[in-house]
C-alpha positions as CSV (number, residue, x, y, z in Angstrom):
1,M,0.1,0.1,-0.1
2,S,1.3,3.4,-0.8
3,S,1.8,6.3,1.7
4,F,0.5,8.9,-0.7
5,T,-1.2,9.8,-3.8
6,M,0.2,12.2,-6.5
7,Y,-2.3,14.3,-8.3
8,S,-1.0,15.0,-11.7
9,T,-1.7,15.7,-15.5
10,P,-0.3,14.0,-18.4
11,W,1.3,17.2,-19.8
12,C,2.9,18.3,-16.4
13,G,6.8,18.4,-16.7
14,Y,7.4,18.7,-13.0
15,C,5.0,15.5,-12.6
16,H,7.0,13.5,-15.0
17,R,10.3,14.4,-13.2
18,L,9.1,13.6,-9.8
19,K,7.5,10.2,-11.0
20,S,10.7,9.3,-12.3
21,Q,12.7,10.4,-9.1
22,L,10.4,8.1,-7.0
23,D,10.3,5.2,-9.2
24,R,14.3,5.2,-9.2
25,E,14.1,5.2,-5.3
26,G,11.6,2.4,-5.5
27,I,9.0,4.6,-3.5
28,S,5.5,3.5,-4.2
29,Y,2.5,5.8,-4.8
30,D,-0.9,6.2,-6.4
31,V,-1.3,8.5,-9.4
32,V,-4.5,10.3,-10.2
33,D,-5.0,12.5,-13.5
34,I,-7.1,15.3,-12.4
35,E,-8.2,15.8,-16.0
36,Q,-9.8,12.4,-16.0
37,Q,-11.2,12.7,-12.4
38,P,-12.9,15.9,-11.8
39,D,-13.3,15.1,-8.0
40,A,-9.6,14.9,-7.9
41,A,-9.2,18.5,-9.1
42,L,-11.5,19.5,-6.4
43,I,-9.0,17.8,-3.8
44,V,-6.0,19.7,-5.5
45,E,-7.8,23.0,-5.3
46,Q,-8.6,22.6,-1.6
47,A,-5.0,21.9,-1.0
48,N,-3.7,25.1,-3.2
49,N,-6.1,27.8,-2.3
50,G,-8.3,27.1,-5.3
51,N,-5.7,26.6,-7.8
52,Q,-5.2,23.1,-9.9
53,T,-1.3,23.0,-9.1
54,V,0.4,19.7,-9.9
55,P,2.0,17.8,-8.7
56,T,0.2,17.8,-5.5
57,L,0.9,14.9,-3.0
58,V,-1.6,14.1,-0.6
59,F,-0.3,11.7,2.3
60,S,-1.9,9.1,4.4
61,D,-2.2,11.4,7.5
62,G,-4.1,13.8,5.3
63,T,-1.2,16.4,4.8
64,S,-0.3,17.5,1.3
65,Q,2.8,18.9,-0.6
66,T,2.8,20.9,-3.9
67,N,5.6,20.3,-6.2
68,P,8.0,19.0,-3.6
69,S,11.5,17.9,-4.0
70,L,12.5,14.2,-3.7
71,A,14.1,15.2,-0.5
72,Q,10.9,16.8,0.8
73,V,9.0,13.7,-0.1
74,K,11.4,11.5,1.6
75,E,11.5,13.4,4.7
76,K,7.8,13.3,4.8
77,L,7.6,9.5,4.3
78,A,10.0,9.1,7.3
79,T,7.6,10.9,9.6
80,L,4.9,8.5,8.6
81,A,7.0,5.4,8.9
């Protein structure tokens, strides 16, 4: 089971970069395309003051990060472990 969900779009360069970094590190996560799932876009807007900013990561504890670095994600995951 993954510790977080990444909300992204197919055209987001930052999303692609973070996905490849996470994959290289062997970190599991779920991906939701906010263009395919309108409900997911609302989650992203709630986390970002009404903006559809991606990538937005929502963690198992309900917190979120917007366009985080790999180091920020790893740091957050360490607090959830």
